[in-house]
N, C-alpha and C positions, 0 to 999 in steps of 0.2 A: 449459419451457426445458430443453434438453439438460443432463444431469447427468454429472458425472465423479466417480470415487472419490478420496477424500482419502488420498493415500499408499497404503499396503497395508491400509487399514482398510475397513469397510463403509459409512462415512459418505459420503453423496452431496452434492456441492456444485454449484451452478449454474455454467454456462460463463462467466458474468460475476459479479463480486463488487462489493459496495457498500463503498467506502472512506469512513469516517466521520470523517476527521481534521478536516473543515471545521466540524463541529458545535459551535456556541458560539464559534467563531473567526471564520469568514467568513459563516456563516449562523445565524440565530436558531433557537430551539427549535421554533417553529410551523412554520417551513420544513423543518427536519430531520424532524419528524413526517410532513409531507406526502411527503417524499422516501422515507422508510422505508415508508410505506403504499403508495406507488407501486411501489417495488421489489418488495415482496411480491406485489402485483397482477400484475406482469409476470413473475413466476417466479424472481426473484433471491432466493436464500436464504442467501447467504454475506455476513455483515457483519463488517467489519474495523475494529477500534479499538485503542487503546493508552493506557496510563496517562498518557503524556506529552502526549496531544492535548488542549489546552484553551486557551481564550482567555487565561486567567491566565498559563499558561506562556509563551505566545507574547509577551505584553506584557513579562513578566519577561526573556525572551531579548533583546529590544531594549534594555531598560535595562542588562542585564549586559554584552552584547557590543558594542552600538552606541552606548551612552551616550544613547539616545533615550527619553524618558519622555512618550509621548503615547498617544492612544486610537485604535486602528485596528480592533480586534476588536469583535464585536457584544456580547460579554459579557466580564467579568473573572473568570469562574468557572474555578477550577482543575479539571482532569480533566473539562472540560465534555462531551467526546465520550462518555465512559463514562456520566456522569451522565444526559445526555439520552437515551441508549439505554435506560438503566435505567428512566427515567420513562416512556418509550414502551412498554417491555415490560410495565410494570405497568398502564398505561392500556389497552393493546390486548389483553393476555393472549396474546401471540404467540410466546412463548419456544420452543414446540415446532416453530414454522414456520421457524426460522432456525438456521444453523450460525454460532455466535458465536466470534469470534477477538479476543484482546487480547494485549498484550505487556508484559513487564517491561523497564524501561529499562536498568538497569545493576546492578552489584554482585550477581553470581549466586552468592551463598553460600546454604547451605541455609536459614538463618534469614531472610535478606532475601527470597528468592523466595517463601517461605511467607507472609511478612508482606505483600509486594506483591500476591500472589495473593488473599489474603483481602480486601485493600482494594479490588481490582478487582471481586471477587465482590459486595461490599457496594454499590459504586457502580452496578454493572450490575443489582442486585437479582435475582440468580439464584444457584442453588446449584452450577452447573457452567459452566465455559467449555470449549467444545468443542475449541478449538485455542489453545494458549498458547505464545507465542514469546519467545525472546531477541530484543530489538529490534535489537541489534548486538553484535559480539564484545566480550567484556569482557577486556581485557588485564591487569586487576588481580587477577583471581581465576582459579584453575585451572579449565579446562573440565570436568574430572572432577567437581568439586563442583557445578557448574551442572547437569550431567546427572543426578547423584544427586538433586538438588533436584527436577528435573522428574519423575524416576521416583517419588519420594515423593508428588508431587502427583497423579500418575495413580493410584497405589495408594490414595490417600485419597479418590478419586472426585471431586475438585474440578476436574480437567481430563480430557479424553478423549485428546488427542494433544499432543505437543510439537513445536516447530519453531524456526526461526530466521529472522531478517531481516538483510540486509546482511552476510552471511557470504561470505567468499571461498571459492573452490572448495577451497583447502587446509584452511580452517577447518571447512567442512561435511564433507570427507573424514575429517578427524581426529575429529569428533563421531561419525560413523557407525561408524568403526573402534573407538572407545572403547566405544560402546554394544554392539557385537557382541562385544567382548572381555569385557566385565564384566556383560553381561546387563541393561544399563540400557535405559530407553525410548529409542527411536531418533527422530531428526528425521524426521517424516513430511511436513513442509511447509517450504518456504523462500520468502522474498520478495526477489527481486532487483529493482533499479531497472531498468526496461526500457521503451524507446520508440525511435522512429525515429532519435534523435540519441544515445541511450545504449544501446549494444548489446554491452557487454563480456561480459554473461552468455552470449551466443551461443557464445563461444569455447571454454569448458570447463564452466561451471556447468550450463547447460541439458543438455548431453549427459550429464554425470554423473547429474543428476537423472532423466533418462530411463532410464539404465541401472539405477539404484538404486530406481526407482519412488517417487521423492520428488515430491510435488506442488509445482509452481512457480506462484506468484502474483505476477504482475508489477505493480508499483505505478508511478504517474505515467505511464500510457500516452500521455498528451498533453503530457508534460513540464510539468505544473502550469500548463497553458495556453500554454506557450511555442510549441507547434506550431499554435496557432490563428492565429498571425501578428499578434497584437495588441500585441507588444512591439517596441521599437526598442532599439538599443544605448545609448540615453540612460537612465542609471540614475535620473535625476531625473524621468522621465516615466512611471513605473509608473501604470497606471490605478487609481484609488482602490478599495479593497476587494478587489483581486485578490490571489492567493497571493503574488506578488512584492512587493506593497505591504506586506502584513501580515508576511511573512517575507523581508526583502530578501536574505538569504544565498542564496536560490535563484539569484540572478543570478550568483553565483560559480560555480555548477555549469553554467549554460547559456549565459552570455554569452561565446561565443568566435566568432571569424570563421567557423570551419568549421561551427559549428551554425547560425549565421544564414544561411549559404549553403545549408544543407539546407532551412531554412524557405523561402527564396526559391525553391528548386527545387520544393518542395511547393506553393507558391502558383501558380507557373506551370503545374505539372501539374494542379492543381485547376481552373484556368481552361480548360485544354485538354480535360479529360474531363468537365467540368461537374458535379463532385462537391465538396462543401465540404471544406476542408482537414482539419478535425477528424474528418470521417467517413473520409477516406482514411487518416489517421494511425491511427485506431482499427481500421479494417479490416485494415491491415497488421499490427498487433500480434495481432489475432484469428486471422490466417492462419498464425501460427507454431505448428506442431503440437507443438513442444517445450514450449510455455507452456500450462499447464493452464487458467489464466484471468487476465484483467487485473482490477484494481480500478478502479472508476469513482468518482472523487472528485466527486460531483455536488453542485452548488450550486442546481440547478433540476431539475425533472423532465425538462426538455428535454435535459439532459446524459445522462440514462438512455436517452431515446429515440434519441439519436445513437448510442449504443453498440448498441442493438438493431437499428437500421437498418444499422449497419456490419456486424453479424453476418449479417444476412439478405441484403445486397446482392450482386449479382454482382461478383466481384473477379477479373478475368482474370489469368492467370499472367504476362502481359506487364507488368501494373501492378506486381505483386509484384517482378518482376525489376528493373523501372525504379527503383522506390523503394528497393530493397535496395542499389542501386548508389551511393546518395548517402551512404554511411556517413561520419559525421564522425570527426575524430581523437579517440581516447579521452582523457578528462580524468580526473584523480584525484578520488575522492569526498572533498571537503574539508569541506563545511559540517557544522554541529552536528547530531547525530542527532535533537535535539528538533524539527528542521524537517522530518523526512522524511515521505514518504507523502502 
């Protein structure tokens, strides 16, 4: 598979990445192992996870914020995504075959970043994380301290590069400026939320990253399944085991009239050109030259195949223009960060 540089480094990452948030939450360990094996077989070498991804955290989220105490996850293991990847790495001996990314959730002090990083390294059963990200902007601590913490992590050899997820263009600009001014490690990679109905990154974040040579990894290219057309506006009718069923807060992000209108247009266009909705939606994301790669949150190997077929298929310029004209009205990013990716 085609490779691209990670920021200004010599690290090469595949054109498609594997998002591992579903591990232990929506899919069990055996299925996750099959998916990781298949991704490697198909040339996908970029694996993304985070300390917050886990069946246990997902269940706790519903108890805390929704007052619902039930079982929807496949496991109750906390940090299940990192732990499953760690067990897979140990079983397969595949650490050198992948570029591994994880994230620290919040509290970006020197002490906490070091503590969180060590915990992730232990769960992942590795000595180094290639790409380590701030999961979202931390308003409770100075950005300067977070950047110092990341710089110390690079100097210790425990991470190769630092980055951020869900930063605004102003926040990323500030981080880049501070790093240049103080000689701290710079943000080589950022993760925006990006798909056919969530396009705010196009306006200023993606152009900034192109100019600054910051790698952009778009997450939720299919809108957590929203662009498959399987959801209706009825919040009581989520298909069991889907992302919206396990993490209902996703509906707050996607369930607007404008976004459902885009889904309806996608469905009509899919029928017109004879290409599945999910393949069209993925193909559209892959054709954005400002996006380095999308993350595929696979629950089956067929989801990886869909991305590979979308990358290889003919995608006329008229299709791109037609689909780009459906832009939905921007909505604020409201739901809890524990739900993201």
